[in-house]
C-alpha positions in Angstrom: 101.0 90.1 92.8 104.4 91.1 94.2 103.3 90.7 97.8 102.1 87.1 97.0 105.4 86.2 95.5 107.2 87.4 98.6 104.8 85.7 100.9 105.1 82.5 98.9 108.8 82.7 99.0 109.0 82.9 102.8 106.1 80.8 104.0 105.3 78.4 101.1 102.0 77.6 99.3 99.9 76.9 102.4 101.0 80.2 104.1 100.4 82.0 100.8 96.9 80.6 100.6 96.1 81.7 104.2 97.5 85.2 103.4 95.5 85.4 100.2 92.3 84.5 101.9 92.9 87.0 104.7 93.9 89.7 102.3 90.7 89.2 100.3 88.5 89.4 103.4 90.3 92.5 104.8 90.2 94.5 101.6 86.5 93.7 100.8 84.9 96.4 102.8 87.5 99.0 101.9 87.3 98.3 98.2 83.5 98.7 98.3 83.7 102.0 100.2 86.5 103.2 98.0 84.5 102.6 94.8 81.6 104.7 96.3 83.9 107.4 97.6 85.6 107.8 94.2 82.3 108.0 92.3 81.0 110.7 94.7 84.2 112.7 95.4 85.5 113.4 91.9 82.4 115.3 90.8 82.0 117.0 94.1 85.6 118.3 94.1 85.4 119.2 90.4 82.5 121.5 91.2 84.7 123.3 93.8 87.7 123.8 91.6 88.0 127.5 92.1 87.3 127.4 95.8 90.4 126.3 97.7 88.8 126.6 101.1 85.8 124.6 99.9 88.1 121.8 98.7 89.9 121.8 102.0 86.6 121.7 103.9 85.4 118.9 101.7 88.6 116.9 102.1 88.6 117.2 105.9 84.9 116.4 106.2 85.2 113.4 103.8 88.3 112.1 105.7 86.6 112.5 109.0 83.4 110.6 108.0 85.3 107.9 106.2 87.4 107.3 109.3 84.5 107.6 111.7 82.4 105.0 109.8 85.0 102.6 108.5 87.8 102.5 111.0 85.5 100.9 113.7 84.6 98.2 111.1 88.2 97.5 110.4 89.2 97.4 114.1 86.1 95.3 114.8 87.2 92.9 112.1 90.6 92.6 113.7 89.0 91.8 117.1 86.8 89.0 115.7 89.0 87.8 112.9 89.7 84.3 114.0 86.1 83.6 114.9 84.9 85.2 111.7 87.2 83.0 109.6 86.1 79.9 111.5 82.4 80.7 111.1 82.6 81.5 107.4 85.1 79.0 106.1 85.6 76.1 108.6 88.2 75.3 111.2 91.0 74.5 108.7 91.3 78.2 107.7 91.5 79.3 111.4 95.2 80.1 111.1 94.4 82.9 108.7 92.5 84.7 111.5 95.7 86.1 112.9 96.8 87.3 109.5 93.3 88.8 108.9 93.5 90.7 112.2 96.8 92.3 111.2 95.5 93.2 107.7 92.3 94.7 109.2 94.5 97.0 111.4 96.5 97.9 108.3 93.2 98.6 106.5 92.3 101.1 109.1 95.4 103.1 108.2 94.9 102.5 104.5 91.5 104.2 104.8 93.2 107.5 105.5 94.7 107.7 102.0 91.5 107.0 100.2 90.3 110.6 100.1 93.3 112.1 98.4 93.2 110.5 94.9 89.7 111.9 93.9 90.8 115.3 95.1 94.1 115.2 93.1 92.3 113.9 90.0 89.6 116.6 90.2 92.3 119.3 90.5 94.2 117.8 87.6 97.1 116.8 89.7 96.9 113.1 89.0 100.6 112.9 88.3 101.2 113.0 92.0 99.4 109.6 92.5 
């Protein structure tokens, strides 16, 4: 909500609409993967509570596979963003392709932080979130 207020302030309603559409598209795959990851990770780490090395191994493995599977999707989305927007929504939304490309690149970095919340919650350190 705050980011939309800032975007609206600087670029007006049309720019805010373009940003909102691009943000929705860029976050769609990450939100879906995040939901699955959270459902699987919390119980997995909770079972390893007494095993610090096991938790470390799980975290590194989960982070590796998340990045290996999802970062190429995010980068690929950035590479075809303008064409994707034009194909899905028509030519009038084409301008949001550039915004989508930038948000896809940001999403690749955002992926990196997705493995930490379930680990902290399972270890009862959610106050650090």
